[in-house]
N, C-alpha and C positions, 0 to 999 in steps of 0.2 A: 882368310882362307877363301880361295876361289871356288866357284860353283863346281868346276870339274874336280878339284881336290876334295871338296866336301862329298861328292858322290862316290869317290873312291875310298874314302876313310871308313874305318870299321864302324858299325852301328853298335852303340852302347846304351845302357840304361842308367839314368842318373836319378838318384833318390834325393829329393830336396828337403831340408829340415823345416819343421813347422814354423820356427821363428822367421825364416826367410819367406815362406809362403804367406805369412801374415803381412809382409811388406809388399808382396806381389800376389794379391788374391786370385788372379787369373791363372797362376802357375799351378800345375797339378803336383801331387806328391811324388810322382814318378814320370819321367819324360825320356823318350828315346831321341838320341842325337847321333850324328855322324861326326866323329872326331878321332884323330890319331894320337892326341896327347891330352892331358888334363887341361893344359893351357887353351887348347882348341875348344874343349868343352865349355870353358868360361866364356870364350868368344861367342860360341853359338847361343849359350844362355843369354848373353847380353844382347844379341841380335833379336832374340824373341821377346825378352823383357828388359828393355833399356834400363841401365842402372844396376842390374843384378851383379855384374862383375865387380863393380865398386864395393858392393856389400861383401863380396867373397875374397877379393884380392886387394893388396895394397899397391903402392906405386913402384916397388922394386923390380919387377912384379913377383909377388909370392902370395900364398894364402895368408889371410889375416890371422893374427895370433889366436883368435877365438874360433877359427874354422879348422876342422880336421877333415881330410879326405881319405877314403879307404877304397882299395880295389883288392878283391879276393882276401879280405881280412888284413891287408897290409896297409899301414899308413903311408901315404904317398905325397909327393909335391907336384908342382905344375909340369915338371919335365917328364912325368911318367908316361910311357908309351902305352897305348891301349890296343886291345885285340877285339875282334868281333865277339859280341856277346858279353863283354865285361860289364860288371855292375859297379858303378861308382856311387859310393855313399858319402854324402856331405853331411857333417854333423857340426852343431855349434857346441863349443866347450861349455861345461857347467862348472861354476865355481861357487864357493860359499864360505862362510866363516864359522 
């Protein structure tokens, strides 16, 4: 994303999961970014905290199986377009036996 494009993109709030913040201790629980899609959110997060995108996305690219993303209560994928003020919630899946 170019600097000009980033300035024009909507500002959204991203909620980062605790498990991810344990790997990136300098990352806050909530961060504001400018991004038009969830894929752009991943790019911006990776610019701020190198390696974060690899923890959230695989090589297809798609969200990893154990990562869920929600916007307005709806589960979304990387192609989701974002609007000014959207809240993106990233969660790690919980499994057990």
